[in-house]
C-alpha positions as CSV (number, residue, x, y, z in Angstrom):
1,X,31.0,-22.1,-21.0
2,X,29.3,-25.3,-19.3
3,X,29.0,-28.4,-21.3
4,X,25.4,-28.6,-21.1
5,X,25.1,-25.2,-22.8
6,X,23.6,-24.9,-26.7
7,X,26.0,-22.3,-28.3
8,X,24.4,-19.7,-30.3
9,X,27.2,-18.0,-32.6
10,X,26.9,-14.4,-33.5
11,X,29.7,-13.3,-35.8
12,X,30.3,-9.4,-37.0
13,X,31.7,-6.3,-36.2
14,X,30.3,-4.7,-33.1
15,X,28.3,-2.0,-35.0
16,X,24.9,-1.1,-33.7
17,X,23.4,-1.9,-37.1
18,X,24.7,-5.4,-36.4
19,X,21.9,-6.1,-33.9
20,X,23.7,-7.0,-30.5
21,X,21.1,-5.1,-28.5
22,X,18.4,-7.1,-30.4
23,X,20.3,-10.3,-30.1
24,X,20.6,-9.8,-26.2
25,X,16.8,-8.8,-26.0
26,X,15.9,-12.1,-27.8
27,X,18.2,-13.8,-25.5
28,X,16.5,-12.5,-22.3
29,X,13.2,-13.7,-23.3
30,X,14.6,-16.8,-24.6
31,X,16.3,-17.4,-20.8
32,X,13.1,-16.5,-18.9
33,X,11.9,-20.1,-20.5
34,X,15.1,-21.9,-20.7
35,X,18.5,-21.8,-18.9
36,X,20.6,-24.0,-21.4
37,X,21.9,-21.2,-23.8
38,X,24.7,-19.7,-24.0
39,X,25.7,-16.8,-26.8
40,X,29.3,-16.2,-28.2
41,X,30.0,-13.0,-29.7
42,X,32.8,-12.8,-32.1
43,X,34.1,-10.3,-34.2
44,X,36.1,-7.0,-34.4
45,X,35.5,-4.0,-32.0
46,X,36.6,-1.0,-30.8
47,X,36.9,-0.4,-27.1
48,X,33.9,1.7,-27.1
49,X,31.8,-1.2,-28.9
50,X,32.7,-3.5,-26.5
51,X,31.8,-1.2,-23.6
52,X,28.6,-0.5,-25.2
53,X,27.7,-4.4,-25.6
54,X,29.0,-5.3,-22.0
55,X,26.7,-2.4,-20.5
56,X,24.0,-3.8,-22.7
57,X,24.7,-7.5,-21.3
58,X,25.0,-6.4,-17.8
59,X,21.3,-4.4,-17.9
60,X,19.9,-7.5,-18.9
61,X,21.5,-9.9,-16.2
62,X,23.2,-12.0,-18.9
63,X,26.7,-11.9,-17.8
64,X,26.7,-15.8,-17.1
65,X,25.2,-16.2,-20.2
66,X,27.2,-14.1,-23.0
67,X,30.9,-14.4,-23.9
68,X,32.6,-11.9,-25.9
69,X,35.6,-13.3,-27.6
70,X,36.7,-10.4,-30.0
71,X,37.9,-11.5,-33.3
72,X,39.0,-15.1,-34.0
73,X,41.2,-15.7,-37.2
74,X,39.4,-18.0,-39.7
75,X,36.3,-17.7,-38.0
76,X,34.8,-20.0,-40.7
77,X,36.5,-23.1,-40.0
78,X,35.8,-22.8,-36.2
79,X,32.2,-22.7,-36.2
80,X,31.8,-26.5,-35.5
81,X,31.5,-26.1,-31.6
82,X,28.3,-24.1,-32.2
83,X,24.5,-25.1,-32.4
84,X,23.2,-22.2,-34.6
85,X,24.3,-18.9,-35.8
86,X,22.3,-16.0,-35.4
87,X,22.2,-12.9,-37.4
88,X,20.5,-10.4,-35.9
89,X,21.1,-7.4,-38.3
90,X,19.1,-4.4,-38.1
91,X,20.1,-2.5,-41.1
92,X,22.3,-2.1,-44.3
93,X,23.2,-5.8,-45.1
94,X,24.0,-6.4,-48.6
95,X,25.5,-9.9,-48.4
96,X,25.1,-12.2,-45.5
97,X,28.9,-13.7,-45.5
98,X,28.3,-14.9,-42.1
99,X,25.1,-17.1,-43.2
100,X,27.2,-18.4,-46.2
101,X,30.0,-19.6,-43.6
102,X,27.6,-21.0,-41.2
103,X,26.0,-23.0,-44.0
104,X,29.1,-24.3,-45.1
105,X,29.7,-26.0,-41.6
106,X,26.0,-27.3,-41.7
107,X,24.8,-24.7,-39.0
108,X,21.1,-23.8,-39.0
109,X,20.5,-20.0,-38.9
110,X,18.4,-17.3,-37.2
111,X,18.6,-14.1,-38.9
112,X,16.4,-11.0,-39.2
113,X,15.1,-10.8,-42.8
114,X,17.4,-7.3,-43.5
115,X,18.9,-6.2,-46.9
116,X,20.4,-9.3,-48.8
117,X,20.1,-11.9,-45.6
118,X,16.8,-13.3,-47.0
119,X,18.5,-13.8,-50.7
120,X,21.7,-15.2,-49.1
121,X,19.8,-17.7,-46.7
122,X,16.8,-18.7,-49.2
123,X,13.4,-19.6,-48.1
124,X,12.5,-19.2,-44.8
125,X,12.7,-22.3,-42.8
126,X,14.8,-24.4,-45.2
127,X,18.4,-23.2,-44.4
128,X,17.6,-20.8,-41.8
129,X,14.6,-18.8,-40.1
130,X,13.8,-15.2,-41.2
131,X,12.3,-13.0,-38.4
132,X,11.1,-9.3,-38.6
133,X,13.9,-7.2,-37.3
134,X,11.3,-5.7,-34.4
135,X,9.9,-9.2,-33.4
136,X,12.6,-10.4,-30.6
137,X,10.0,-12.7,-29.3
138,X,9.7,-14.5,-32.9
139,X,13.3,-14.7,-32.7
140,X,13.7,-16.4,-29.8
141,X,11.1,-18.8,-30.6
142,X,12.8,-19.9,-33.6
143,X,15.9,-20.3,-31.5
144,X,14.1,-22.5,-29.1
145,X,12.4,-24.5,-32.4
146,X,16.0,-25.3,-33.6
147,X,17.3,-26.2,-30.3
148,X,14.5,-28.1,-29.0
149,X,14.3,-30.0,-32.7
150,X,17.5,-31.9,-33.3
151,X,16.6,-33.7,-36.3
152,X,15.1,-30.5,-38.0
153,X,18.0,-28.9,-37.0
154,X,20.5,-31.5,-38.5
155,X,18.2,-31.3,-41.7
156,X,18.5,-27.3,-41.7
157,X,22.1,-27.4,-41.7
158,X,22.5,-29.9,-44.4
159,X,20.0,-27.9,-46.5
160,X,22.4,-25.0,-45.9
161,X,25.7,-26.9,-46.9
162,X,23.9,-28.1,-50.3
163,X,22.8,-24.4,-51.0
164,X,26.3,-22.9,-50.2
165,X,27.9,-25.5,-52.0
166,X,25.7,-25.1,-54.9
167,X,25.0,-21.3,-55.2
168,X,28.1,-20.0,-53.6
169,X,31.0,-22.1,-55.0
170,X,33.9,-19.5,-55.9
171,X,34.6,-20.7,-59.1
172,X,30.8,-20.9,-60.1
173,X,30.2,-17.5,-58.7
174,X,32.9,-16.3,-60.9
175,X,31.7,-17.9,-64.0
176,X,28.2,-16.4,-63.5
177,X,29.8,-12.9,-63.0
178,X,31.8,-13.2,-66.2
179,X,28.5,-14.3,-67.9
180,X,26.8,-11.1,-66.9
181,X,29.7,-8.9,-67.9
182,X,29.5,-10.8,-71.2
183,X,25.6,-10.1,-71.7
184,X,24.9,-7.4,-74.5
185,X,22.8,-4.5,-73.3
């Protein structure tokens, strides 16, 4: 990956519902206006899933702009080289663990407003942007906004770190869960 590229990171399994096609469509739209982005696709995948995503990359002319890394152990502690994290899920997201990992690394997020993602990220524009899953143009606009506004990006990352530490601290979550189980019906 050339040093002058901004790194977009997508961490997920390669299931269709995770939105690889949507992410690639958004990247293609974005690259029509700028040439400084590179997408890293990280996660578990079968050979068939990788072949499907590679075909999508080829069809969109993105071979020089996308790298499939496969699974990276302990990705949460290896996110620091990214400029932002994208979560383009299209269906069935109960909790956005990737969003919490991004926030703990002080990274801004652009995600779709599917399932539990909005609850995890919080208010749109504070720790990340939330976009309709049928709007790759808006998704790419939010990516560009973060890339073009370094001060805003840093603020969004700091907000995310604060949110993750305050809401998703394991001890605090366990205590809150314990309280819920002790509540009388």
